[in-house]
C-alpha positions in Angstrom: 0.0 0.0 0.0 2.9 2.4 -0.7 1.3 4.1 -3.7 -0.5 6.8 -1.7 2.9 7.6 -0.1 4.8 7.9 -3.4 2.2 9.4 -5.7 0.5 12.8 -5.3 -2.9 11.5 -6.6 -4.4 8.2 -7.5 -7.7 7.9 -9.4 -9.5 4.9 -10.7 -12.3 4.0 -13.1 -14.1 0.7 -12.7 -17.5 -0.9 -12.9 -18.1 -1.5 -9.2 -18.6 1.6 -7.1 -18.5 -0.6 -4.0 -15.1 -2.1 -4.8 -13.7 1.4 -5.7 -15.0 2.8 -2.4 -13.2 0.2 -0.3 -10.0 0.2 -2.3 -7.3 1.3 0.2 -5.1 2.8 -2.5 -7.9 5.3 -3.3 -8.9 6.3 0.2 -6.5 9.3 0.6 -7.7 11.0 -2.6 -11.2 9.6 -2.9 -10.8 10.0 -6.7 -12.8 7.3 -8.4 -15.5 6.9 -11.0 -17.8 3.9 -11.3 -18.3 3.6 -15.0 -18.8 0.9 -17.7 -16.3 1.7 -20.5 -18.1 -0.7 -22.7 -21.2 1.6 -22.6 -19.3 4.8 -22.8 -15.5 4.7 -23.4 -14.9 8.4 -22.4 -12.7 8.7 -19.4 -14.1 11.2 -16.8 -10.8 13.1 -16.4 -9.2 16.4 -17.8 -6.9 16.4 -20.8 -3.2 15.7 -20.0 -3.9 15.2 -16.3 -2.0 11.9 -15.6 1.6 10.8 -15.7 0.7 7.1 -15.7 -2.5 5.2 -16.6 -2.8 1.5 -15.9 -5.2 -1.2 -17.1 -5.0 -4.2 -14.8 -6.0 -7.6 -16.5 -9.0 -6.0 -18.1 -8.1 -5.1 -21.7 -9.7 -8.4 -22.8 -13.1 -7.3 -21.6 -13.2 -4.0 -23.6 -15.4 -4.0 -26.7 -14.0 -0.6 -27.9 -10.3 -0.9 -26.8 -9.0 1.4 -29.4 -11.4 4.2 -28.4 -10.5 3.6 -24.7 -6.8 3.9 -25.6 -7.5 7.2 -27.5 -9.1 8.4 -24.3 -6.0 7.3 -22.4 -3.8 9.3 -24.8 -6.1 12.3 -24.2 -5.7 12.2 -20.4 -2.0 11.3 -20.4 0.6 14.1 -20.2 3.1 14.1 -23.1 5.7 11.5 -22.3 3.2 9.8 -19.9 3.0 6.0 -19.7 0.2 3.6 -20.2 0.8 0.2 -18.6 -1.4 -2.8 -19.4 -1.1 -6.0 -17.5 -2.6 -9.2 -18.9 -2.6 -12.9 -18.3 -4.2 -15.9 -20.0 -6.7 -16.1 -17.1 -10.1 -14.4 -17.6 -13.8 -14.7 -17.2 -14.7 -16.4 -20.6 -18.2 -15.1 -20.5 -16.9 -11.5 -20.3 -13.8 -11.6 -22.6 -14.2 -10.8 -26.3 -14.5 -13.9 -28.4 -11.2 -13.3 -30.3 -9.2 -13.2 -27.0 -10.3 -16.7 -26.1 -8.9 -18.1 -29.4 -5.4 -16.6 -28.9 -2.3 -17.6 -27.1 -0.1 -15.3 -25.0 2.0 -14.0 -27.8 -1.1 -13.2 -29.9 -2.6 -11.3 -26.9 0.5 -9.1 -26.8 0.4 -8.6 -30.6 -3.3 -7.6 -30.4 -2.6 -5.1 -27.6 0.2 -3.7 -29.7 -2.2 -3.3 -32.6 -4.7 -1.5 -30.4 -2.0 1.1 -29.6 -1.0 1.4 -33.2 -4.6 2.1 -34.3 -5.2 4.5 -31.4 -2.2 6.5 -32.5 0.0 8.9 -30.6 2.1 6.3 -28.8 5.8 5.5 -29.2 6.8 1.9 -30.0 5.6 -0.3 -27.3 7.6 -2.6 -25.0 6.4 -5.9 -23.6 7.7 -7.7 -20.5 7.1 -11.2 -19.2 6.7 -10.9 -15.4 5.5 -14.5 -14.8 6.3 -15.6 -11.3 8.5 -18.6 -10.9 7.6 -21.3 -8.4 10.0 -23.7 -6.6 12.0 -25.6 -9.2 12.0 -22.4 -11.4 8.8 -23.5 -13.2 6.6 -20.8 -14.7 3.3 -20.3 -13.0 0.3 -18.3 -14.2 1.7 -16.3 -17.1 1.6 -12.6 -16.6 2.7 -9.9 -19.1 3.1 -6.1 -19.1 2.7 -3.9 -22.2 4.1 -0.4 -21.7 3.4 2.5 -24.1 4.6 6.1 -23.9 2.5 8.9 -25.2 4.4 10.7 -28.0 5.5 14.2 -27.0 4.0 15.4 -30.3 0.7 13.7 -30.0 
């Protein structure tokens, strides 16, 4: 729970007002908005108001991911970062159909494509952050895609 101590402001957008209300990371600022981005992909924040935006294991549920990433570009400051985490675990009834037919590499390529079509981001970087269990065996694949907003966007 060190984020409130190291960041001047933390905001969140999610579907469950109750979960957001009880999120300890958000308590100091109280900055959250309960919203279904599949109904309206507009983010409820001012232009160029964030240094970093994250999407935690949720990109596979968005039906308008390119529009959401355009909104992320709008709210990021020039040079700001968008960080997407993703794994191969999901709620199959909520994920887009295409996601369910893809492997981990294809997921990363799809996310890269979303950024490309959203425009205004520098070339992306992907990282495998899969935890290793005893015996150095991979466990529950987890990946990060990082994109930086172009300073000219």
